[in-house]
C-alpha positions, -999 to +999 in steps of 0.1 A: +000+000+000+015+034-010+018+064+013-010+089+012+008+122+005-020+141+023-007+126+056+029+135+051+039+166+071+069+185+058+099+184+081+100+221+085+065+222+098+069+193+122+101+209+136+083+242+142+060+225+167+089+223+192+099+253+213+134+269+212+141+256+247+147+224+266+146+219+304+167+196+325+156+187+361+174+174+391+171+173+428+190+174+460+180+159+493+157+130+500+120+138+494+109+116+523+094+134+553+106+109+580+141+102+591+158+129+569+191+144+576+191+173+601+220+188+582+200+192+550+163+193+560+151+206+526+142+191+493+154+210+462+142+206+427+159+226+400+148+233+365+176+244+341+162+260+310+184+261+279+180+278+246+187+249+222+211+267+199+231+280+228+231+245+243+242+228+211+269+253+199+284+265+231+275+247+263+280+211+252+312+216+233+327+236+262+319+207+286+335+181+262+366+203+261+367+204+299+364+166+301+391+159+276+414+183+294+410+168+328+400+131+321+414+124+286+379+114+274+343+126+276+326+096+291+328+107+327+295+120+342+297+150+365+280+145+399+281+172+425+285+146+453+314+128+437+332+160+430+326+173+466+339+140+481+366+134+454+352+099+448+351+076+418+364+093+386+371+124+407+396+107+430+424+129+415+408+159+432+426+148+464+456+164+447+454+201+457+470+214+425+447+194+402+417+202+423+423+239+420+428+237+382+397+215+377+374+237+399+386+268+381+377+253+348+344+239+361+334+273+376+343+291+344+322+267+323+292+272+346+297+310+347+300+313+309+271+290+301+239+309+293+208+293+309+181+301+334+171+283+366+138+279+384+145+263+418+119+250+443+130+245+479+107+226+502+113+230+539+104+194+550+093+200+586+070+229+577+057+210+547+049+179+568+030+201+592+008+215+564+002+184+543-009+148+548+015+119+547+002+110+512+014+143+498+046+139+479+071+168+482+087+159+449+054+161+430+045+193+448+078+209+439+075+197+403+041+214+401+054+247+414+084+245+390+063+237+360+041+267+367+071+290+369+088+276+338+056+280+318+056+317+327+093+320+318+087+304+284+055+324+278+075+356+283+096+344+254+068+336+230+071+298+235+037+291+250+022+275+218+052+251+212+061+218+228+089+219+254+106+188+266+115+182+303+142+157+310+142+141+345+166+116+359+153+081+365+146+071+401+130+037+398+101+021+379+074+029+405+087+064+411+090+071+374+054+060+367+041+081+395+062+111+383+050+108+348+013+106+359+016+136+381+035+155+353+006+148+329-020+159+355-003+192+358+000+197+320-036+187+315-047+216+336-058+199+368-040+224+391-030+258+379-063+276+372-072+249+348-045+260+324-029+233+303+009+233+294+024+221+261+051+201+279+064+166+274+084+144+298+115+124+292+129+101+319+166+094+314+188+067+329+211+077+358+243+071+339+233+089+307+259+114+297+236+144+294+252+178+296+220+194+308+214+169+335+249+173+348+245+211+350+212+206+368+229+182+393+256+208+400+230+235+409+206+218+433+226+214+465+243+249+465+208+264+462+196+244+492+226+253+513+220+290+505+184+288+517+195+270+549+225+292+556+222+325+537+250+342+555+275+313+550+300+318+522+288+297+492+309+302+461+289+278+441+257+297+448+273+330+438+279+315+403+244+301+402+227+333+415+231+350+381+212+322+364+181+324+386+150+335+367+137+370+374+105+389+370+104+417+345+113+440+374+143+418+384+127+400+413+141+365+421+119+354+449+088+335+436+103+334+401+138+318+400+137+308+436+105+296+453+108+284+489+078+266+505+063+272+529 
């Protein structure tokens, strides 16, 4: 049976259904409300928003260059925890000279990468006092984040186009629940009945995604800033410039939402 030419959509038209942006999402802290660490009693979910052309032509190549310089290949996956603890592929960071050189290049890469952040910080004890045990802080934070990313994209004329959100896999049950909640939000079940043209992608933990690696590097420093705003936090100072802002320059409630 031959193809019906009436059903063939030109590539240029199909591609124009996608927005100019892609969003990578990662978290810091356990989203459980019982038995969590007293040192980090928050759950942080960060949404890193990239303009695709900037991501393709500048951010990804710059990360590959950094990896080839410090590892000799580009297969290593950056994880904030491994870097902080100098573990796994980052064992060489116990050498002070190599650590200084690596961190300088890493900070330069983050600083020179153009992207925006929407970060949701859940204060667990206060959240637990206001919500039932069945309420999932991860899902709640995701809803708050999606609402703010939608506003960010709408201000850039992207509200009629499909934007993909990439989340890191957390387990079959958790992934299924996450996707269901994501689709509920996008179907308009929460935010004033407004539907969002978003699609979800759940990626494996070891996938070598530049966007997920950048998101991973942003979450914990934001949480530490909220917990100890007066404590020196060099990582947050780099990230602060990426936080989304209102048209008048306000960060609170836009690039950084703390709840409650």
